[in-house]
C-alpha positions as a Markdown table, in Angstrom:
| # | Residue | x | y | z |
|---|---|---|---|---|
| 1 | Unk | -62.5 | 28.6 | -18.0 |
| 2 | Unk | -64.4 | 26.2 | -16.4 |
| 3 | Unk | -62.2 | 23.5 | -16.8 |
| 4 | Unk | -59.7 | 25.2 | -15.2 |
| 5 | Unk | -61.6 | 25.5 | -11.9 |
| 6 | Unk | -62.8 | 22.0 | -11.9 |
| 7 | Unk | -61.6 | 20.1 | -8.9 |
| 8 | Unk | -58.8 | 17.2 | -8.8 |
| 9 | Unk | -58.1 | 15.5 | -6.1 |
| 10 | Unk | -58.7 | 18.3 | -4.1 |
| 11 | Unk | -57.4 | 20.7 | -6.1 |
| 12 | Unk | -58.1 | 22.8 | -9.2 |
| 13 | Unk | -56.9 | 22.1 | -12.5 |
| 14 | Unk | -55.3 | 25.8 | -12.2 |
| 15 | Unk | -53.5 | 25.0 | -9.3 |
| 16 | Unk | -52.2 | 21.9 | -10.5 |
| 17 | Unk | -50.8 | 23.4 | -13.7 |
| 18 | Unk | -49.3 | 26.1 | -11.5 |
| 19 | Unk | -47.5 | 23.2 | -9.5 |
| 20 | Unk | -46.1 | 21.6 | -12.4 |
| 21 | Unk | -44.7 | 24.6 | -13.7 |
| 22 | Unk | -43.1 | 25.4 | -10.3 |
| 23 | Unk | -41.6 | 21.8 | -10.5 |
| 24 | Unk | -40.1 | 22.6 | -14.1 |
| 25 | Unk | -38.7 | 25.9 | -12.9 |
| 26 | Unk | -37.4 | 24.3 | -9.6 |
| 27 | Unk | -35.7 | 21.5 | -11.3 |
| 28 | Unk | -34.2 | 23.7 | -14.2 |
| 29 | Unk | -33.3 | 26.2 | -11.5 |
| 30 | Unk | -31.3 | 23.4 | -9.4 |
| 31 | Unk | -29.8 | 21.9 | -12.8 |
| 32 | Unk | -28.4 | 25.0 | -13.9 |
| 33 | Unk | -27.1 | 25.7 | -10.5 |
| 34 | Unk | -25.4 | 22.4 | -10.3 |
| 35 | Unk | -23.8 | 22.5 | -13.9 |
| 36 | Unk | -22.5 | 26.6 | -13.2 |
| 37 | Unk | -21.1 | 25.0 | -10.1 |
| 38 | Unk | -19.3 | 22.1 | -11.4 |
| 39 | Unk | -18.0 | 23.9 | -14.3 |
| 40 | Unk | -16.4 | 26.8 | -12.6 |
| 41 | Unk | -15.0 | 24.6 | -9.7 |
| 42 | Unk | -13.7 | 22.0 | -12.1 |
| 43 | Unk | -11.7 | 25.4 | -13.7 |
| 44 | Unk | -10.5 | 25.9 | -10.1 |
| 45 | Unk | -9.8 | 22.5 | -9.6 |
| 46 | Unk | -7.6 | 22.6 | -12.8 |
| 47 | Unk | -5.8 | 25.6 | -12.1 |
| 48 | Unk | -4.5 | 24.4 | -8.2 |
| 49 | Unk | -2.9 | 21.3 | -6.7 |
| 50 | Unk | -5.7 | 21.6 | -3.7 |
| 51 | Unk | -7.4 | 18.1 | -3.5 |
| 52 | Unk | -10.5 | 19.6 | -2.0 |
| 53 | Unk | -11.7 | 21.3 | -4.7 |
| 54 | Unk | -11.6 | 18.1 | -7.0 |
| 55 | Unk | -13.5 | 16.3 | -4.3 |
| 56 | Unk | -16.4 | 18.9 | -4.2 |
| 57 | Unk | -16.2 | 18.8 | -8.2 |
| 58 | Unk | -16.7 | 14.8 | -8.1 |
| 59 | Unk | -19.3 | 14.9 | -5.6 |
| 60 | Unk | -21.6 | 17.4 | -7.1 |
| 61 | Unk | -21.2 | 15.4 | -10.4 |
| 62 | Unk | -22.9 | 12.6 | -8.3 |
| 63 | Unk | -26.1 | 14.4 | -7.8 |
| 64 | Unk | -28.7 | 12.5 | -9.5 |
| 65 | Unk | -31.4 | 13.5 | -11.7 |
| 66 | Unk | -34.3 | 11.9 | -10.1 |
| 67 | Unk | -33.3 | 13.0 | -6.9 |
| 68 | Unk | -33.4 | 16.6 | -8.4 |
| 69 | Unk | -37.0 | 15.8 | -9.7 |
| 70 | Unk | -37.9 | 14.5 | -6.3 |
| 71 | Unk | -36.8 | 17.4 | -4.6 |
| 72 | Unk | -38.4 | 20.0 | -7.1 |
| 73 | Unk | -41.8 | 18.0 | -6.8 |
| 74 | Unk | -41.8 | 18.1 | -2.9 |
| 75 | Unk | -41.3 | 22.2 | -3.0 |
| 76 | Unk | -44.0 | 22.4 | -5.8 |
| 77 | Unk | -46.4 | 20.1 | -3.7 |
| 78 | Unk | -46.8 | 23.0 | -1.2 |
| 79 | Unk | -49.0 | 25.0 | -3.8 |
| 80 | Unk | -51.3 | 22.4 | -3.3 |
| 81 | Unk | -53.7 | 21.0 | -0.6 |
| 82 | Unk | -52.7 | 17.6 | 0.1 |
| 83 | Unk | -54.5 | 15.1 | 2.5 |
| 84 | Unk | -52.5 | 14.5 | 5.8 |
| 85 | Unk | -51.9 | 11.0 | 4.5 |
| 86 | Unk | -50.3 | 12.0 | 1.2 |
| 87 | Unk | -48.1 | 14.5 | 3.1 |
| 88 | Unk | -46.4 | 12.2 | 5.5 |
| 89 | Unk | -45.9 | 10.1 | 2.6 |
| 90 | Unk | -44.0 | 13.2 | 0.7 |
| 91 | Unk | -41.9 | 13.7 | 4.0 |
| 92 | Unk | -40.9 | 9.8 | 3.8 |
| 93 | Unk | -40.2 | 9.8 | 0.1 |
| 94 | Unk | -38.2 | 13.1 | 0.5 |
| 95 | Unk | -36.6 | 11.7 | 3.4 |
| 96 | Unk | -35.5 | 8.7 | 1.9 |
| 97 | Unk | -34.4 | 10.4 | -1.4 |
| 98 | Unk | -31.9 | 12.6 | 0.7 |
| 99 | Unk | -30.5 | 9.5 | 2.5 |
| 100 | Unk | -29.9 | 7.7 | -0.9 |
| 101 | Unk | -28.4 | 10.8 | -2.1 |
| 102 | Unk | -26.0 | 11.0 | 0.8 |
| 103 | Unk | -24.9 | 7.8 | 0.1 |
| 104 | Unk | -24.1 | 8.5 | -3.5 |
| 105 | Unk | -22.1 | 11.8 | -2.2 |
| 106 | Unk | -20.1 | 9.5 | 0.6 |
| 107 | Unk | -19.7 | 7.1 | -2.0 |
| 108 | Unk | -18.2 | 9.5 | -4.5 |
| 109 | Unk | -16.0 | 10.7 | -1.6 |
| 110 | Unk | -14.5 | 7.6 | -0.9 |
| 111 | Unk | -14.0 | 6.3 | -4.3 |
| 112 | Unk | -12.3 | 9.7 | -4.6 |
| 113 | Unk | -10.1 | 9.2 | -1.5 |
| 114 | Unk | -9.1 | 5.8 | -2.5 |
| 115 | Unk | -8.2 | 6.6 | -6.0 |
| 116 | Unk | -5.8 | 9.0 | -5.0 |
| 117 | Unk | -4.3 | 6.7 | -2.3 |
| 118 | Unk | -3.9 | 4.4 | -5.0 |
| 119 | Unk | -2.3 | 6.8 | -7.4 |
| 120 | Unk | 0.2 | 7.9 | -4.5 |
| 121 | Unk | 1.0 | 4.2 | -3.2 |
| 122 | Unk | 1.4 | 2.9 | -7.2 |
| 123 | Unk | 4.1 | 5.3 | -7.7 |
| 124 | Unk | 6.2 | 3.5 | -4.5 |
| 125 | Unk | 4.8 | 0.1 | -4.6 |
| 126 | Unk | 2.4 | -1.0 | -7.6 |
| 127 | Unk | 1.4 | -4.2 | -5.5 |
| 128 | Unk | -0.7 | -1.8 | -3.4 |
| 129 | Unk | -3.2 | -1.3 | -6.0 |
| 130 | Unk | -5.0 | -4.5 | -5.2 |
| 131 | Unk | -5.2 | -4.3 | -1.5 |
| 132 | Unk | -6.1 | -0.8 | -1.6 |
| 133 | Unk | -8.8 | -1.4 | -4.1 |
| 134 | Unk | -10.2 | -4.1 | -2.3 |
| 135 | Unk | -10.3 | -2.0 | 0.9 |
| 136 | Unk | -12.2 | 0.8 | -0.9 |
| 137 | Unk | -14.7 | -1.7 | -1.9 |
| 138 | Unk | -15.1 | -2.9 | 1.9 |
| 139 | Unk | -15.8 | 0.4 | 3.0 |
| 140 | Unk | -18.5 | 1.3 | 0.2 |
| 141 | Unk | -20.0 | -1.9 | 1.1 |
| 142 | Unk | -20.4 | -1.1 | 4.6 |
| 143 | Unk | -21.5 | 2.3 | 3.7 |
| 144 | Unk | -24.4 | 1.0 | 1.5 |
| 145 | Unk | -25.1 | -1.5 | 4.2 |
| 146 | Unk | -25.8 | 1.5 | 6.8 |
| 147 | Unk | -27.7 | 3.2 | 3.8 |
| 148 | Unk | -29.8 | 0.4 | 3.4 |
| 149 | Unk | -30.4 | 0.3 | 7.3 |
| 150 | Unk | -31.5 | 3.8 | 7.4 |
| 151 | Unk | -33.8 | 3.3 | 4.6 |
| 152 | Unk | -35.4 | 0.5 | 6.3 |
| 153 | Unk | -35.5 | 2.3 | 9.6 |
| 154 | Unk | -37.4 | 4.9 | 7.8 |
| 155 | Unk | -40.2 | 2.7 | 6.2 |
| 156 | Unk | -40.9 | 1.4 | 9.4 |
| 157 | Unk | -39.1 | -1.8 | 9.7 |
| 158 | Unk | -37.6 | -2.7 | 13.0 |
| 159 | Unk | -33.9 | -2.9 | 12.3 |
| 160 | Unk | -32.5 | -3.9 | 15.9 |
| 161 | Unk | -33.2 | -7.6 | 15.3 |
| 162 | Unk | -32.0 | -7.0 | 11.8 |
| 163 | Unk | -28.7 | -5.7 | 13.0 |
| 164 | Unk | -28.4 | -8.2 | 16.1 |
| 165 | Unk | -29.0 | -11.1 | 13.4 |
| 166 | Unk | -26.0 | -9.6 | 10.9 |
| 167 | Unk | -23.9 | -9.3 | 14.0 |
| 168 | Unk | -24.2 | -12.9 | 14.8 |
| 169 | Unk | -23.9 | -13.9 | 11.6 |
| 170 | Unk | -20.9 | -11.8 | 11.2 |
| 171 | Unk | -19.0 | -13.1 | 13.9 |
| 172 | Unk | -19.9 | -16.6 | 12.7 |
| 173 | Unk | -18.5 | -15.8 | 9.1 |
| 174 | Unk | -15.6 | -14.4 | 10.5 |
| 175 | Unk | -14.7 | -17.3 | 12.6 |
| 176 | Unk | -15.4 | -19.8 | 9.3 |
| 177 | Unk | -13.1 | -17.5 | 7.4 |
| 178 | Unk | -10.3 | -16.5 | 10.0 |
| 179 | Unk | -7.5 | -17.5 | 8.2 |
| 180 | Unk | -8.8 | -15.9 | 4.9 |
| 181 | Unk | -9.4 | -12.8 | 7.0 |
| 182 | Unk | -6.0 | -13.1 | 8.7 |
| 183 | Unk | -4.3 | -12.9 | 5.4 |
| 184 | Unk | -6.3 | -10.1 | 4.1 |
| 185 | Unk | -5.4 | -7.9 | 7.1 |
| 186 | Unk | -1.9 | -9.0 | 7.1 |
| 187 | Unk | -1.8 | -7.6 | 3.4 |
| 188 | Unk | -3.0 | -4.4 | 4.7 |
| 189 | Unk | -0.4 | -4.3 | 6.7 |
| 190 | Unk | 1.9 | -5.1 | 4.2 |
| 191 | Unk | 0.7 | -2.1 | 2.2 |
| 192 | Unk | 0.7 | 0.4 | 4.9 |
| 193 | Unk | 3.8 | -0.4 | 6.7 |
| 194 | Unk | 5.7 | -1.4 | 3.9 |
| 195 | Unk | 8.3 | -4.3 | 5.6 |
| 196 | Unk | 9.0 | -4.9 | 1.6 |
| 197 | Unk | 7.5 | -4.1 | -1.6 |
| 198 | Unk | 8.1 | -5.6 | -5.0 |
| 199 | Unk | 11.4 | -5.8 | -6.4 |
| 200 | Unk | 13.2 | -6.7 | -2.7 |
| 201 | Unk | 15.5 | -9.3 | -2.4 |
| 202 | Unk | 14.7 | -11.1 | 0.9 |
| 203 | Unk | 15.6 | -13.9 | 3.2 |
| 204 | Unk | 12.7 | -15.8 | 4.9 |
| 205 | Unk | 14.2 | -18.1 | 7.3 |
| 206 | Unk | 16.4 | -20.4 | 5.2 |
| 207 | Unk | 14.4 | -19.3 | 1.8 |
| 208 | Unk | 15.6 | -16.6 | -0.4 |
| 209 | Unk | 14.4 | -14.7 | -3.5 |
| 210 | Unk | 12.9 | -11.7 | -5.0 |
| 211 | Unk | 9.6 | -10.4 | -4.2 |
| 212 | Unk | 7.4 | -10.5 | -7.2 |
| 213 | Unk | 3.9 | -10.1 | -6.3 |
| 214 | Unk | 1.9 | -9.1 | -3.1 |
| 215 | Unk | -1.6 | -10.2 | -3.3 |
| 216 | Unk | -4.7 | -10.1 | -0.9 |
| 217 | Unk | -4.1 | -13.8 | 0.3 |
| 218 | Unk | -0.3 | -14.6 | -0.5 |
| 219 | Unk | 2.9 | -13.2 | -1.3 |
| 220 | Unk | 5.2 | -14.6 | -4.3 |
| 221 | Unk | 9.0 | -14.7 | -4.2 |
| 222 | Unk | 11.2 | -15.8 | -7.2 |
| 223 | Unk | 14.1 | -17.6 | -5.9 |
| 224 | Unk | 17.5 | -17.8 | -7.1 |
| 225 | Unk | 17.2 | -21.0 | -8.5 |
| 226 | Unk | 14.2 | -20.0 | -10.6 |
| 227 | Unk | 11.1 | -21.5 | -8.8 |
| 228 | Unk | 8.2 | -19.4 | -7.5 |
| 229 | Unk | 7.7 | -19.6 | -3.4 |
| 230 | Unk | 4.4 | -18.8 | -2.2 |
| 231 | Unk | 3.9 | -17.5 | 1.4 |
| 232 | Unk | 0.9 | -16.7 | 3.4 |
| 233 | Unk | 0.8 | -12.9 | 4.2 |
| 234 | Unk | 0.0 | -14.1 | 7.5 |
| 235 | Unk | 2.8 | -16.4 | 8.0 |
| 236 | Unk | 5.3 | -14.2 | 6.3 |
| 237 | Unk | 4.7 | -11.3 | 8.7 |
| 238 | Unk | 5.1 | -13.6 | 11.6 |
| 239 | Unk | 8.5 | -14.8 | 10.6 |
| 240 | Unk | 11.9 | -12.8 | 10.6 |
| 241 | Unk | 12.1 | -11.4 | 7.4 |
| 242 | Unk | 16.3 | -10.0 | 6.5 |
| 243 | Unk | 15.6 | -7.4 | 3.6 |
| 244 | Unk | 18.7 | -6.8 | 1.8 |
| 245 | Unk | 17.1 | -4.2 | -0.5 |
| 246 | Unk | 17.1 | -2.0 | 2.4 |
| 247 | Unk | 20.7 | -2.1 | 3.0 |
| 248 | Unk | 22.7 | 1.3 | 2.8 |
| 249 | Unk | 25.8 | -0.3 | 2.5 |
| 250 | Unk | 27.1 | -3.8 | 3.1 |
| 251 | Unk | 29.5 | -4.9 | 5.4 |
| 252 | Unk | 32.2 | -7.3 | 4.6 |
| 253 | Unk | 34.6 | -9.5 | 6.6 |
| 254 | Unk | 37.2 | -11.9 | 5.4 |
| 255 | Unk | 40.5 | -13.3 | 6.5 |
| 256 | Unk | 43.3 | -14.9 | 5.3 |
| 257 | Unk | 46.6 | -16.5 | 6.3 |
| 258 | Unk | 50.6 | -16.1 | 5.6 |
| 259 | Unk | 53.1 | -18.8 | 6.6 |
| 260 | Unk | 55.2 | -18.9 | 9.9 |
| 261 | Unk | 58.3 | -18.2 | 7.9 |
| 262 | Unk | 57.1 | -14.6 | 6.9 |
| 263 | Unk | 59.6 | -12.2 | 8.8 |
| 264 | Unk | 58.3 | -9.6 | 11.8 |
| 265 | Unk | 59.0 | -6.6 | 9.1 |
| 266 | Unk | 56.9 | -7.9 | 6.4 |
| 267 | Unk | 54.3 | -9.1 | 8.9 |
| 268 | Unk | 54.0 | -5.4 | 9.8 |
| 269 | Unk | 53.5 | -3.8 | 6.2 |
| 270 | Unk | 50.9 | -6.4 | 5.4 |
| 271 | Unk | 48.5 | -4.4 | 7.2 |
| 272 | Unk | 49.5 | -1.3 | 5.3 |
| 273 | Unk | 49.3 | -3.2 | 1.9 |
| 274 | Unk | 45.8 | -4.1 | 2.4 |
| 275 | Unk | 45.0 | -0.8 | 3.7 |
| 276 | Unk | 46.0 | 1.2 | 0.7 |
| 277 | Unk | 44.5 | -1.7 | -1.5 |
| 278 | Unk | 41.0 | -1.2 | 0.2 |
| 279 | Unk | 41.2 | 2.6 | 0.1 |
| 280 | Unk | 42.4 | 2.9 | -3.3 |
| 281 | Unk | 39.1 | 0.9 | -4.4 |
| 282 | Unk | 36.1 | 3.1 | -5.2 |
| 283 | Unk | 33.0 | 2.1 | -3.5 |
| 284 | Unk | 34.7 | 0.4 | -0.5 |
| 285 | Unk | 35.2 | 2.1 | 2.9 |
| 286 | Unk | 37.9 | 0.6 | 5.1 |
| 287 | Unk | 36.9 | -0.2 | 9.0 |
| 288 | Unk | 40.2 | -2.2 | 10.3 |
| 289 | Unk | 42.9 | -4.6 | 9.6 |
| 290 | Unk | 44.1 | -6.6 | 12.4 |
| 291 | Unk | 46.9 | -9.6 | 12.8 |
| 292 | Unk | 44.3 | -11.6 | 14.3 |
| 293 | Unk | 45.5 | -15.0 | 15.8 |
| 294 | Unk | 48.0 | -17.7 | 15.3 |
| 295 | Unk | 46.4 | -20.6 | 13.4 |
| 296 | Unk | 47.4 | -24.5 | 13.0 |
| 297 | Unk | 49.3 | -23.7 | 10.1 |
| 298 | Unk | 49.4 | -19.9 | 9.3 |
| 299 | Unk | 49.1 | -16.5 | 10.9 |
| 300 | Unk | 45.7 | -15.1 | 10.4 |
| 301 | Unk | 44.9 | -11.6 | 9.3 |
| 302 | Unk | 41.2 | -10.1 | 9.7 |
| 303 | Unk | 40.0 | -7.3 | 7.3 |
| 304 | Unk | 36.5 | -5.3 | 7.4 |
| 305 | Unk | 35.7 | -3.0 | 5.2 |
| 306 | Unk | 32.4 | -1.6 | 3.6 |
| 307 | Unk | 31.0 | -1.5 | 0.1 |
| 308 | Unk | 28.8 | 1.8 | -0.1 |
| 309 | Unk | 26.0 | 0.2 | -2.0 |
| 310 | Unk | 23.7 | -2.6 | -1.3 |
| 311 | Unk | 24.1 | -4.5 | -4.8 |
| 312 | Unk | 25.3 | -8.1 | -4.6 |
| 313 | Unk | 27.1 | -8.0 | -7.9 |
| 314 | Unk | 29.0 | -4.6 | -7.4 |
| 315 | Unk | 30.3 | -6.3 | -3.8 |
| 316 | Unk | 31.4 | -9.4 | -5.8 |
| 317 | Unk | 33.4 | -7.3 | -8.1 |
| 318 | Unk | 34.9 | -5.0 | -5.4 |
| 319 | Unk | 35.7 | -8.4 | -3.8 |
| 320 | Unk | 37.5 | -9.8 | -6.4 |
| 321 | Unk | 39.3 | -6.7 | -7.4 |
| 322 | Unk | 40.6 | -6.1 | -3.8 |
| 323 | Unk | 41.9 | -10.0 | -3.7 |
| 324 | Unk | 43.9 | -9.9 | -6.9 |
| 325 | Unk | 46.0 | -6.4 | -5.9 |
| 326 | Unk | 46.3 | -8.0 | -2.7 |
| 327 | Unk | 47.9 | -11.0 | -4.2 |
| 328 | Unk | 49.7 | -8.9 | -6.8 |
| 329 | Unk | 51.2 | -6.9 | -3.8 |
| 330 | Unk | 52.4 | -9.9 | -1.7 |
| 331 | Unk | 53.9 | -11.6 | -5.1 |
| 332 | Unk | 56.3 | -8.0 | -5.4 |
| 333 | Unk | 56.7 | -8.4 | -1.5 |
| 334 | Unk | 57.6 | -11.9 | -1.3 |
| 335 | Unk | 54.9 | -12.8 | 1.1 |
| 336 | Unk | 53.7 | -16.2 | 0.7 |
| 337 | Unk | 50.1 | -17.2 | 1.4 |
| 338 | Unk | 49.4 | -20.2 | 4.1 |
| 339 | Unk | 48.1 | -23.5 | 3.2 |
| 340 | Unk | 47.8 | -26.3 | 5.3 |
| 341 | Unk | 51.1 | -27.8 | 6.2 |
| 342 | Unk | 52.2 | -30.3 | 9.0 |
| 343 | Unk | 55.9 | -30.6 | 9.8 |
| 344 | Unk | 56.7 | -34.1 | 11.2 |
| 345 | Unk | 59.9 | -34.6 | 13.5 |
| 346 | Unk | 61.2 | -38.1 | 13.7 |
| 347 | Unk | 63.5 | -39.0 | 16.9 |
| 348 | Unk | 65.8 | -41.7 | 15.9 |
| 349 | Unk | 66.7 | -43.5 | 19.3 |
């Protein structure tokens, strides 16, 4: 009994034991509460499509073991008589612990948000995963820089000069790697704005091909002749891009000529023949057929129609079918296609 009454650092051993017991009780209570809340929220999250409860579950899971011990010890310390200096130190420790725990919660929230974005974007465009992952890393990096500055500030470090130095250093680094940063921002713009995605057939200036990969710095295009074309993201967005994959339908313009010896009656039925051929062709929609002009050696017709699909191979199949049917009908009607001819008149003196 006398042993319990002995003083240790200004407190009886009995008080120390009570404080230690309180620490264990508080910690156990907090841990049990965390487990119960996480379990119930997990069940709720599994039964709903709402992402908010999933977010809370992930954040609560990031409550660190050592943070709970520090918080429990802080509350248990109220049962002891401590020196002013020790109390001040405890105050700083609890503030630093809460700042650190806030960083873990915020980091979990950022990871959860970007994971959802990646999952949704990947369903539409696989190439966006790399850029969004990098953006998430940068966001978390900035977050922990802020956390570090808050910790240093609470430790009494003058961070004004440090922040100014980081600002100047950041400007210097940005100037040194401005081309790389430009490509990174262009990559982000491609992911968010989606001027093209993997699999799109595009024409860039005089180069054409299918988008094969969209990276952080470059975009790679597989050309029709087989080689890989590599474009800087920044340079690519500065050019005019023709994205043929975004066509809802393809407009076709073609012409043909018939000989000058064709009679007026047959010139009139040519228009009807072409109209009937196109209207009877699947996936083709007629726009117009006109006797356009008098050529050097032919009477020229112009035809415009639409293929109701952007597929190039389908367009070629339809064009071939239309050409064959026009040829067959012209043969049946005795209409002759023109070819370059020249008539020479000889005047005998």
